[in-house]
N, C-alpha and C positions, 0 to 999 in steps of 0.2 A: 422445569429451568432456573438456576438462583437467581436475584437479581444479577448481582455481578461477574453472573456466566460469560463468557462469549459464544453471541449465538453459532450456530452451524455451518458449517464453510459451503453449504450444499448453494448456487449459484439462483435461488430463489426463480418467478415466473419465468424473468427473461433469460435464462438459461448461459447467461454469463456474470465473469467472476467479478470483482475489482478492488482496490484500493483506494477509492477513494478519501474512504473516516481514517484508515491510518497513513493521506498526506497530509489529510488535511491538522488530524493530533502534530504527525512534528511538525505543522509548522503553528500550530494551534489557532487554525481560523474555526469560526465557527458555523456550522450551515446555514448561518443568514448572511454570509461575509460572502460564501463562498457562491449563493445565490442571488447575494450581489452582481458581482461579478459577471459570472455569465447568463444574467438577465434574465431569472427564470427563480419561482415559488421558493423557498427554502423548503417544503414536503418536499418537494422535485428531487430534492437532491437525495432528502432521507431516501425517497423508495428508491432514486439507482445503488443506493448500497447499501439497502437488504434485494438487492437483486430483484424489486418489484418491479423494476422500471427498465426498457432496455433507451439508450442516449438514442438522442438519431447523430448523423454521420455532423452535425455542426456541434453539438455540443459535445462529444466526447473529443473532436480536434480543439474545441477551444479550450476546454478540460488541461487538455496535452499542456495547448498552449503556456495555460495561468502556472501550471506544474514544475513547466522547463520540460516536462519528459516525455520519451516515445509514447504513441496513444498502445503502445503491448505493455507498456510498463506499469496501465492503470485497469488497463481491460484484456480478457484474459477469457477464452471456452474452456480452460482447466483450469482446475486449483495452484494457484500461485506459490510457487514453496516460500516457505518461512525466508524474511531476509537472513538470517541470519543461516539457512543454508546454502544462502546461494552468494555470499561473501565469500564465510568462512570452509565449503564443503558439507556436502552428505554427511559427513562424518558426526554422530551424535560422541564421540569419547571426546575427552580434555584433547586438544594438541599440547604435548610435551614442549616444553619449554626454549629457548633456543640459546645451545650453546655458544657465548664468546669467546673468540681468541682469546689467551690469555696474552694482555700485552703486559710490555715492561714497563715500569715507572724509566721517566726521566733523570740521569744520576745528575 
């Protein structure tokens, strides 16, 4: 695997998929910052992100509270669908532009 290539979507030893790395990245939060907020070691966050560790129920609920999301938006037993597909539909084709009705200009 090349250095900048994304890791496989396998869930790791825990059997869980998660979006922790994505949530951290979009909020600009380091592993250390999240670990401090969760009162865990920063390595625990790395283990969670890689799927090498299953969180306790308390930690999973704390992460959900921290990100203001339901637990099932962060963790799943099944691979997550890319957010773009969830938001815009499963179609890989580009949507056609919406046509706006012609509006008459005021006279």
